[in-house]
Backbone as CSV, one residue per row, in Angstrom:
resi,resn,N_x,N_y,N_z,CA_x,CA_y,CA_z,C_x,C_y,C_z
1,MET,12.354,63.350,-25.713,13.269,62.252,-25.403,13.142,61.893,-23.930
2,PHE,13.334,60.621,-23.657,13.273,60.157,-22.279,14.674,59.980,-21.735
3,ASN,14.838,60.312,-20.469,16.135,60.028,-19.858,16.182,58.563,-19.464
4,SER,17.347,58.142,-18.941,17.548,56.723,-18.633,16.584,56.229,-17.566
5,ARG,16.276,57.085,-16.601,15.365,56.668,-15.538,13.954,56.462,-16.081
6,GLU,13.536,57.363,-16.962,12.206,57.235,-17.543,12.113,56.006,-18.443
7,ARG,13.224,55.743,-19.203,13.228,54.552,-20.053,13.129,53.282,-19.216
8,SER,13.822,53.224,-18.073,13.764,52.060,-17.187,12.361,51.860,-16.642
9,LEU,11.697,52.990,-16.291,10.341,52.903,-15.773,9.381,52.360,-16.827
10,LEU,9.522,52.866,-18.069,8.659,52.385,-19.149,8.882,50.901,-19.427
11,LEU,10.141,50.471,-19.347,10.447,49.057,-19.581,9.798,48.180,-18.518
12,CYS,9.859,48.629,-17.271,9.249,47.868,-16.184,7.736,47.752,-16.361
13,LEU,7.111,48.889,-16.738,5.676,48.868,-16.951,5.285,47.938,-18.088
14,SER,6.111,47.924,-19.154,5.836,47.043,-20.294,5.927,45.576,-19.878
15,LEU,6.943,45.251,-19.076,7.109,43.870,-18.625,5.961,43.441,-17.723
16,LEU,5.528,44.347,-16.849,4.410,44.025,-15.972,3.137,43.790,-16.760
17,ALA,2.918,44.603,-17.786,1.727,44.439,-18.622,1.767,43.104,-19.356
18,ALA,2.962,42.733,-19.859,3.099,41.457,-20.568,2.859,40.286,-19.635
19,ALA,3.401,40.412,-18.413,3.211,39.342,-17.439,1.743,39.195,-17.083
20,GLY,1.034,40.323,-16.932,-0.387,40.271,-16.620,-1.173,39.620,-17.733
21,THR,-0.822,39.909,-18.992,-1.504,39.298,-20.122,-1.294,37.801,-20.143
22,ALA,-0.041,37.357,-19.865,0.253,35.921,-19.850,-0.487,35.225,-18.728
23,ALA,-0.570,35.899,-17.558,-1.274,35.301,-16.424,-2.752,35.165,-16.715
24,ASP,-3.320,36.188,-17.406,-4.732,36.124,-17.751,-5.011,34.993,-18.720
25,ALA,-4.031,34.704,-19.601,-4.225,33.665,-20.607,-4.108,32.274,-20.012
26,ALA,-3.379,32.142,-18.887,-3.199,30.831,-18.268,-4.494,30.371,-17.618
27,GLU,-4.611,29.048,-17.431,-5.788,28.508,-16.771,-5.806,28.941,-15.313
28,PRO,-6.981,29.135,-14.749,-7.067,29.533,-13.332,-6.366,28.506,-12.443
29,GLY,-5.586,28.994,-11.489,-4.905,28.114,-10.564,-3.596,27.560,-11.067
30,HIS,-3.154,27.963,-12.228,-1.909,27.478,-12.796,-0.924,28.637,-12.948
31,TYR,0.323,28.305,-13.191,1.373,29.312,-13.299,1.843,29.529,-14.733
32,GLY,1.171,28.902,-15.669,1.501,29.155,-17.055,2.652,28.340,-17.600
33,TYR,3.066,27.277,-16.891,4.123,26.421,-17.431,3.758,24.963,-17.158
34,GLY,4.426,24.078,-17.877,4.107,22.662,-17.766,2.946,22.283,-18.663
35,VAL,2.713,20.982,-18.813,1.618,20.483,-19.641,0.829,19.455,-18.841
36,LYS,-0.420,19.300,-19.213,-1.275,18.334,-18.534,-0.836,16.919,-18.886
37,ALA,-0.783,16.038,-17.861,-0.375,14.649,-18.079,-1.382,13.932,-18.973
38,THR,-0.884,13.131,-19.880,-1.748,12.369,-20.774,-2.270,11.121,-20.063
39,PRO,-3.357,10.532,-20.564,-3.852,9.276,-19.966,-2.790,8.178,-19.959
40,GLU,-1.965,8.139,-20.992,-0.909,7.129,-21.048,0.115,7.343,-19.933
41,GLN,0.476,8.608,-19.674,1.417,8.893,-18.594,0.819,8.557,-17.237
42,LEU,-0.434,8.872,-17.032,-1.086,8.550,-15.763,-1.172,7.041,-15.551
43,ALA,-1.396,6.307,-16.638,-1.528,4.856,-16.522,-0.238,4.218,-16.013
44,GLY,0.898,4.827,-16.320,2.163,4.290,-15.844,2.316,4.356,-14.340
45,TRP,1.602,5.274,-13.703,1.664,5.427,-12.244,0.472,4.786,-11.548
46,ASP,-0.619,4.626,-12.245,-1.844,4.104,-11.647,-1.804,2.575,-11.660
47,ILE,-1.061,1.988,-10.731,-0.849,0.538,-10.747,-1.443,-0.153,-9.525
48,ASP,-2.128,0.579,-8.655,-2.597,-0.035,-7.413,-3.808,-0.916,-7.656
49,ALA,-3.937,-1.938,-6.815,-5.112,-2.807,-6.806,-5.695,-2.782,-5.402
50,ARG,-6.977,-2.507,-5.287,-7.610,-2.359,-3.988,-7.835,-3.722,-3.346
51,GLY,-7.570,-3.802,-2.052,-7.592,-5.099,-1.392,-8.963,-5.713,-1.237
52,ASP,-9.940,-4.939,-0.776,-11.213,-5.544,-0.400,-12.025,-6.042,-1.587
53,ASP,-11.918,-5.377,-2.741,-12.731,-5.800,-3.879,-11.926,-6.005,-5.163
54,GLY,-10.617,-5.786,-5.121,-9.783,-6.056,-6.291,-9.853,-5.023,-7.391
55,VAL,-10.502,-3.887,-7.138,-10.554,-2.848,-8.168,-9.135,-2.405,-8.512
56,GLY,-8.825,-2.386,-9.812,-7.486,-2.037,-10.259,-6.681,-3.233,-10.736
57,LEU,-7.151,-4.457,-10.447,-6.449,-5.635,-10.966,-6.545,-5.652,-12.489
58,PRO,-5.438,-5.939,-13.173,-5.461,-5.918,-14.639,-5.927,-7.248,-15.217
59,ALA,-6.036,-7.270,-16.534,-6.327,-8.520,-17.223,-5.142,-9.461,-17.083
60,GLY,-5.400,-10.756,-17.213,-4.355,-11.758,-17.094,-4.769,-12.856,-16.146
61,GLN,-3.937,-13.894,-16.049,-4.220,-14.989,-15.150,-2.956,-15.784,-14.885
62,GLY,-2.994,-16.599,-13.842,-1.836,-17.417,-13.516,-2.239,-18.619,-12.685
63,THR,-1.602,-19.760,-12.950,-1.906,-21.001,-12.242,-0.904,-21.236,-11.118
64,VAL,-1.267,-22.165,-10.234,-0.368,-22.536,-9.144,0.908,-23.156,-9.700
65,GLN,0.769,-24.010,-10.710,1.938,-24.662,-11.298,2.893,-23.645,-11.906
66,LYS,2.362,-22.704,-12.671,3.211,-21.665,-13.252,3.851,-20.833,-12.149
67,GLY,3.103,-20.579,-11.094,3.640,-19.800,-9.989,4.809,-20.474,-9.312
68,SER,4.771,-21.804,-9.195,5.890,-22.521,-8.584,7.170,-22.349,-9.400
69,GLU,7.027,-22.273,-10.714,8.189,-22.099,-11.579,8.752,-20.679,-11.455
70,VAL,7.871,-19.683,-11.474,8.323,-18.296,-11.334,8.918,-18.070,-9.947
71,PHE,8.315,-18.671,-8.934,8.804,-18.522,-7.572,10.220,-19.082,-7.444
72,ALA,10.454,-20.251,-8.019,11.782,-20.858,-7.946,12.828,-19.976,-8.616
73,ASP,12.446,-19.294,-9.665,13.392,-18.460,-10.416,13.583,-17.082,-9.799
74,GLN,12.510,-16.497,-9.252,12.552,-15.090,-8.837,12.525,-14.876,-7.320
75,CYS,12.029,-15.848,-6.556,11.709,-15.577,-5.145,12.381,-16.502,-4.134
76,ALA,12.677,-17.734,-4.541,13.125,-18.746,-3.588,14.443,-18.388,-2.917
77,ALA,15.312,-17.651,-3.586,16.607,-17.303,-2.994,16.444,-16.544,-1.689
78,CYS,15.384,-15.749,-1.577,15.134,-14.978,-0.354,14.090,-15.631,0.540
79,HIS,13.027,-16.157,-0.065,11.885,-16.623,0.715,11.832,-18.129,0.905
80,GLY,12.851,-18.862,0.412,12.852,-20.302,0.581,12.025,-20.997,-0.473
81,THR,12.318,-22.276,-0.698,11.635,-23.031,-1.744,10.135,-23.098,-1.521
82,PHE,9.729,-23.212,-0.249,8.299,-23.344,0.072,7.810,-22.190,0.941
83,GLY,8.431,-21.007,0.779,7.985,-19.841,1.515,8.394,-19.828,2.968
84,GLU,9.370,-20.668,3.347,9.777,-20.752,4.743,10.764,-19.668,5.147
85,GLY,11.240,-18.865,4.184,12.162,-17.773,4.484,13.601,-18.237,4.521
86,GLU,14.493,-17.380,4.069,15.924,-17.660,4.110,16.615,-16.549,4.886
87,GLY,17.488,-16.916,5.832,18.177,-15.907,6.613,17.179,-15.035,7.344
88,ARG,17.299,-13.731,7.149,16.365,-12.807,7.798,15.253,-12.335,6.871
89,PHE,15.161,-12.948,5.692,14.052,-12.607,4.808,12.767,-13.243,5.336
90,PRO,11.628,-12.581,5.165,10.394,-13.028,5.829,9.826,-14.318,5.275
91,LYS,9.144,-15.032,6.161,8.390,-16.210,5.772,7.106,-15.770,5.082
92,LEU,6.689,-16.527,4.099,5.455,-16.232,3.384,4.342,-17.199,3.734
93,ALA,4.703,-18.364,4.259,3.714,-19.400,4.541,3.858,-19.879,5.976
94,GLY,2.770,-20.484,6.476,2.788,-21.004,7.842,2.351,-19.950,8.844
95,GLY,2.667,-20.207,10.099,2.356,-19.248,11.164,0.928,-19.247,11.631
96,MET,0.117,-20.199,11.199,-1.289,-20.226,11.605,-1.400,-20.389,13.124
97,GLY,-2.215,-19.557,13.733,-2.449,-19.651,15.159,-1.344,-19.105,16.034
98,THR,-0.391,-18.352,15.463,0.745,-17.861,16.251,0.642,-16.379,16.612
99,LEU,-0.383,-15.689,16.163,-0.416,-14.239,16.319,-0.508,-13.801,17.780
100,ARG,-0.953,-14.677,18.667,-1.014,-14.346,20.085,0.181,-14.907,20.861
101,ASP,1.097,-15.561,20.156,2.260,-16.155,20.810,3.326,-15.108,21.104
102,ASP,4.335,-15.495,21.901,5.461,-14.604,22.160,6.242,-14.310,20.878
103,ARG,6.230,-15.263,19.953,6.902,-15.084,18.663,5.889,-15.268,17.531
104,PRO,5.046,-14.293,17.300,4.051,-14.433,16.228,4.720,-14.466,14.858
105,GLU,4.103,-15.184,13.941,4.603,-15.269,12.569,3.536,-14.702,11.634
106,PRO,3.584,-13.403,11.357,2.566,-12.766,10.511,2.842,-12.992,9.024
107,THR,2.528,-14.181,8.537,2.737,-14.517,7.131,1.510,-14.135,6.308
108,VAL,1.595,-14.394,5.004,0.443,-14.150,4.134,-0.761,-14.953,4.608
109,GLY,-0.523,-16.196,4.996,-1.624,-17.052,5.395,-2.165,-16.767,6.776
110,SER,-1.286,-16.410,7.711,-1.729,-16.238,9.087,-2.239,-14.835,9.389
111,TYR,-1.862,-13.837,8.572,-2.153,-12.459,8.954,-2.902,-11.649,7.899
112,TRP,-2.520,-11.754,6.634,-3.058,-10.837,5.619,-4.570,-10.991,5.471
113,PRO,-5.304,-9.869,5.318,-6.769,-9.943,5.234,-7.333,-10.103,3.829
114,PHE,-6.566,-9.684,2.779,-7.103,-9.679,1.421,-6.119,-10.339,0.457
115,ALA,-6.638,-11.162,-0.446,-5.796,-11.776,-1.466,-5.333,-10.776,-2.529
116,PRO,-6.175,-9.841,-3.009,-5.679,-8.878,-4.004,-4.512,-8.033,-3.499
117,THR,-4.408,-7.826,-2.187,-3.285,-7.061,-1.648,-1.968,-7.776,-1.927
118,LEU,-1.985,-9.104,-1.920,-0.778,-9.880,-2.233,-0.353,-9.615,-3.676
119,TRP,-1.316,-9.631,-4.593,-0.994,-9.315,-5.995,-0.397,-7.914,-6.087
120,ASP,-1.018,-6.948,-5.426,-0.571,-5.557,-5.495,0.851,-5.408,-4.975
121,TYR,1.157,-6.053,-3.841,2.487,-5.907,-3.258,3.554,-6.541,-4.143
122,ILE,3.284,-7.751,-4.641,4.254,-8.400,-5.523,4.477,-7.552,-6.764
123,ASN,3.405,-7.035,-7.332,3.494,-6.272,-8.575,4.329,-5.010,-8.414
124,ARG,4.173,-4.287,-7.305,4.858,-3.006,-7.168,6.224,-3.118,-6.507
125,ALA,6.494,-4.195,-5.755,7.707,-4.222,-4.938,8.624,-5.415,-5.159
126,MET,8.217,-6.409,-5.895,9.022,-7.608,-6.057,9.339,-7.861,-7.532
127,PRO,10.450,-8.586,-7.811,11.477,-9.038,-6.866,12.299,-7.853,-6.353
128,MET,12.897,-8.017,-5.183,13.543,-6.894,-4.526,14.603,-6.202,-5.392
129,PRO,15.464,-6.928,-6.124,16.485,-6.215,-6.918,15.913,-5.452,-8.110
130,ALA,14.722,-5.848,-8.577,14.154,-5.209,-9.777,12.644,-5.161,-9.673
131,PRO,12.104,-4.324,-8.788,10.649,-4.300,-8.586,9.894,-3.822,-9.818
132,HIS,8.655,-4.276,-9.920,7.734,-3.907,-11.000,8.276,-4.306,-12.371
133,THR,8.931,-5.467,-12.431,9.425,-5.965,-13.710,8.721,-7.249,-14.135
134,LEU,7.888,-7.816,-13.286,7.170,-9.040,-13.618,5.926,-8.726,-14.444
135,SER,5.568,-9.629,-15.325,4.334,-9.451,-16.098,3.134,-9.689,-15.192
136,ALA,1.975,-9.199,-15.626,0.750,-9.398,-14.850,0.457,-10.882,-14.670
137,ASP,0.690,-11.682,-15.715,0.447,-13.121,-15.626,1.361,-13.771,-14.594
138,ASP,2.637,-13.375,-14.572,3.561,-13.950,-13.594,3.175,-13.558,-12.174
139,VAL,2.699,-12.326,-11.984,2.274,-11.907,-10.648,1.039,-12.688,-10.223
140,TYR,0.108,-12.904,-11.138,-1.048,-13.732,-10.814,-0.613,-15.148,-10.431
141,ALA,0.349,-15.695,-11.179,0.826,-17.049,-10.894,1.501,-17.125,-9.527
142,LEU,2.330,-16.136,-9.205,2.976,-16.106,-7.898,1.942,-15.992,-6.784
143,THR,0.933,-15.172,-6.991,-0.122,-15.016,-5.994,-0.832,-16.343,-5.764
144,ALA,-1.160,-17.042,-6.839,-1.824,-18.341,-6.717,-0.937,-19.331,-5.967
145,TYR,0.361,-19.339,-6.287,1.274,-20.292,-5.652,1.423,-20.019,-4.157
146,ILE,1.569,-18.752,-3.775,1.749,-18.421,-2.357,0.469,-18.716,-1.575
147,LEU,-0.686,-18.448,-2.167,-1.939,-18.802,-1.508,-2.058,-20.312,-1.350
148,ASN,-1.589,-21.049,-2.337,-1.618,-22.506,-2.271,-0.652,-23.033,-1.212
149,LEU,0.521,-22.400,-1.065,1.464,-22.805,-0.023,0.834,-22.687,1.363
150,ASN,-0.094,-21.754,1.507,-0.766,-21.550,2.782,-2.070,-22.341,2.896
151,ASP,-2.302,-23.248,1.953,-3.507,-24.092,1.952,-4.787,-23.269,1.906
152,ILE,-4.732,-22.135,1.221,-5.916,-21.275,1.096,-6.670,-21.575,-0.197
153,VAL,-5.955,-21.951,-1.253,-6.589,-22.310,-2.529,-6.069,-23.679,-2.963
154,PRO,-6.850,-24.412,-3.762,-6.425,-25.745,-4.209,-5.382,-25.676,-5.332
155,ASN,-4.832,-26.816,-5.671,-3.781,-26.891,-6.697,-4.270,-26.401,-8.058
156,GLU,-5.546,-26.582,-8.343,-6.078,-26.212,-9.664,-6.552,-24.764,-9.724
157,PHE,-6.329,-23.997,-8.682,-6.798,-22.613,-8.646,-6.114,-21.772,-9.723
158,VAL,-6.889,-20.910,-10.371,-6.372,-19.964,-11.366,-6.667,-18.562,-10.854
159,ALA,-5.621,-17.784,-10.644,-5.789,-16.424,-10.124,-6.019,-15.457,-11.272
160,ASP,-7.034,-14.611,-11.141,-7.272,-13.539,-12.094,-8.062,-12.434,-11.379
161,ARG,-8.472,-11.425,-12.132,-9.135,-10.273,-11.516,-10.496,-10.629,-10.938
162,ASN,-11.085,-11.748,-11.344,-12.383,-12.156,-10.819,-12.263,-13.123,-9.639
163,SER,-11.290,-14.019,-9.687,-11.190,-15.049,-8.649,-10.506,-14.543,-7.382
164,LEU,-9.536,-13.655,-7.492,-8.799,-13.219,-6.302,-9.681,-12.513,-5.271
165,PRO,-10.557,-11.575,-5.672,-11.382,-10.922,-4.653,-12.325,-11.875,-3.921
166,LYS,-12.563,-13.054,-4.479,-13.475,-14.017,-3.851,-12.772,-14.908,-2.830
167,VAL,-11.449,-14.852,-2.777,-10.696,-15.685,-1.843,-10.885,-15.151,-0.429
168,LYS,-11.319,-16.005,0.488,-11.497,-15.622,1.896,-10.214,-15.954,2.654
169,MET,-9.514,-14.930,3.116,-8.281,-15.130,3.849,-8.597,-15.552,5.291
170,PRO,-7.776,-16.448,5.869,-8.081,-16.987,7.207,-8.204,-15.927,8.291
171,ASN,-7.443,-14.845,8.202,-7.445,-13.849,9.275,-8.336,-12.650,8.964
172,HIS,-9.125,-12.726,7.920,-9.924,-11.580,7.501,-10.824,-11.058,8.611
173,ASP,-11.491,-11.942,9.317,-12.481,-11.519,10.306,-11.860,-11.060,11.622
174,SER,-10.535,-11.161,11.737,-9.878,-10.718,12.965,-9.473,-9.252,12.907
175,PHE,-9.697,-8.595,11.778,-9.382,-7.179,11.653,-10.581,-6.338,12.073
176,THR,-10.306,-5.178,12.651,-11.345,-4.218,13.002,-11.426,-3.195,11.877
177,TRP,-12.547,-3.178,11.167,-12.646,-2.351,9.966,-13.178,-0.951,10.241
178,THR,-13.676,-0.711,11.444,-14.077,0.641,11.828,-13.299,1.022,13.078
179,ASP,-12.820,2.246,13.118,-12.029,2.718,14.240,-12.958,3.179,15.362
180,PRO,-12.958,2.472,16.506,-13.897,2.826,17.572,-13.410,3.947,18.479
181,ARG,-12.202,4.421,18.261,-11.645,5.416,19.174,-12.367,6.757,19.017
182,PRO,-12.808,7.345,20.122,-13.613,8.580,20.022,-12.831,9.763,19.467
183,ASP,-11.509,9.803,19.679,-10.774,10.964,19.187,-10.720,11.007,17.668
184,THR,-10.825,9.853,16.994,-10.809,9.843,15.536,-12.182,10.168,14.952
185,MET,-13.237,10.073,15.789,-14.579,10.367,15.292,-15.031,11.782,15.653
186,ALA,-14.215,12.502,16.426,-14.593,13.856,16.816,-14.527,14.795,15.614
187,LYS,-15.508,15.669,15.491,-15.531,16.620,14.399,-14.702,17.852,14.765
188,PRO,-13.945,18.395,13.807,-13.158,19.595,14.097,-14.054,20.737,14.562
189,CYS,-13.566,21.508,15.506,-14.335,22.626,16.050,-13.550,23.913,15.850
190,MET,-14.148,24.891,15.155,-13.492,26.164,14.893,-14.148,27.310,15.652
191,SER,-15.379,27.107,16.138,-16.074,28.145,16.895,-17.108,27.492,17.805
192,ALA,-17.487,28.181,18.865,-18.475,27.671,19.829,-18.105,26.277,20.304
193,CYS,-16.817,26.092,20.618,-16.334,24.775,21.024,-16.707,24.475,22.470
194,ALA,-16.523,23.220,22.857,-16.854,22.812,24.222,-15.915,23.477,25.213
195,ASP,-16.434,23.734,26.374,-15.636,24.302,27.456,-14.683,23.230,27.968
196,PRO,-13.363,23.488,27.953,-12.406,22.474,28.433,-12.739,21.975,29.828
197,ALA,-13.351,22.800,30.669,-13.681,22.374,32.030,-14.753,21.286,32.037
198,ASP,-15.528,21.192,30.946,-16.597,20.200,30.883,-16.139,18.879,30.261
199,ILE,-14.893,18.827,29.752,-14.389,17.629,29.085,-13.810,16.683,30.131
200,LYS,-14.291,15.440,30.138,-13.852,14.454,31.108,-13.199,13.269,30.402
201,ILE,-12.169,12.695,31.025,-11.538,11.469,30.516,-12.389,10.292,30.970
202,MET,-12.957,9.576,30.002,-13.864,8.476,30.318,-13.143,7.146,30.474
203,SER,-12.004,6.961,29.770,-11.260,5.702,29.879,-9.832,5.936,29.435
204,THR,-8.955,5.042,29.840,-7.546,5.102,29.445,-7.107,3.717,28.982
205,ALA,-5.870,3.626,28.498,-5.324,2.343,28.056,-4.829,1.496,29.219
206,GLU,-4.780,2.070,30.395,-4.254,1.351,31.551,-5.105,0.122,31.872
207,GLY,-4.429,-1.008,32.036,-5.105,-2.243,32.397,-5.875,-2.899,31.280
208,ARG,-5.666,-2.475,30.029,-6.436,-3.034,28.909,-5.554,-3.780,27.916
209,ASN,-4.304,-4.074,28.319,-3.374,-4.846,27.479,-3.172,-4.204,26.105
210,LEU,-3.066,-2.880,26.083,-2.890,-2.161,24.825,-1.465,-1.653,24.631
211,THR,-0.617,-1.827,25.644,0.755,-1.342,25.553,1.714,-2.511,25.399
212,PRO,2.905,-2.301,24.823,3.858,-3.400,24.629,4.278,-4.024,25.954
213,ARG,4.598,-5.289,25.902,5.074,-5.986,27.089,6.467,-5.505,27.465
214,THR,6.738,-5.480,28.753,8.071,-5.112,29.248,8.738,-6.277,29.942
215,THR,8.075,-7.422,29.981,8.643,-8.622,30.578,8.537,-9.769,29.600
216,GLY,9.239,-10.856,29.909,9.174,-12.027,29.057,10.299,-12.058,28.048
217,PRO,10.368,-13.126,27.249,11.484,-13.289,26.295,11.442,-12.236,25.199
218,LEU,12.600,-11.789,24.779,12.710,-10.817,23.702,12.987,-11.521,22.388
219,ASP,12.543,-10.923,21.313,12.808,-11.467,19.975,14.195,-10.993,19.548
220,THR,15.140,-11.893,19.539,16.534,-11.516,19.202,16.777,-11.467,17.711
221,MET,15.788,-11.875,16.889,15.910,-11.804,15.429,17.143,-12.537,14.926
222,GLN,17.386,-13.716,15.475,18.526,-14.508,15.020,18.195,-15.150,13.676
223,PRO,19.160,-15.199,12.751,18.885,-15.830,11.455,18.606,-17.313,11.617
224,LYS,17.783,-17.836,10.700,17.455,-19.267,10.748,18.672,-20.105,10.373
């Protein structure tokens, strides 16, 4: 017969053996609980559309005319009838040539580099009270309408997964697509690193207009 202490020891050993068996049966790197996400579940989260080439845009299409109707129903209360903005809600159209001004207007037309990014943002974030509730066709239509408000596409333009990546945005070429800063291109060093005494500062931001202005008129953000 075993005393209580011996019985407790045997119970512990049995539990450890069972736990080891369960761990061996689990997939490597897992803890033995949960289930693998199905393709259908992943599809519910995989909603992004890439800006430069439109990869991820779904099937569907939308016209400028249809977009004007959806915009009036879903967007005009905040962004104005013609994208001019209401109150402190942002403008969507106009602002061409203002990015160097004291009061730049970074709208879709004056600032954004890619047309598919507009589709992606509307799809995931708009309308503000109920984001991601618009159909793909309605988002395409809104994208076509907003691009048309900025005189980027003609009235007969039809937005879809093929036409949007071909749209050349006015400010596209003003973006720097490679980071020239040397600190971002430096490779991590874990051994045989450079001697700190040999490292020299070659340039600074001083005198290169890279810091915010401290003089001149301030943007008071007054409502329109």
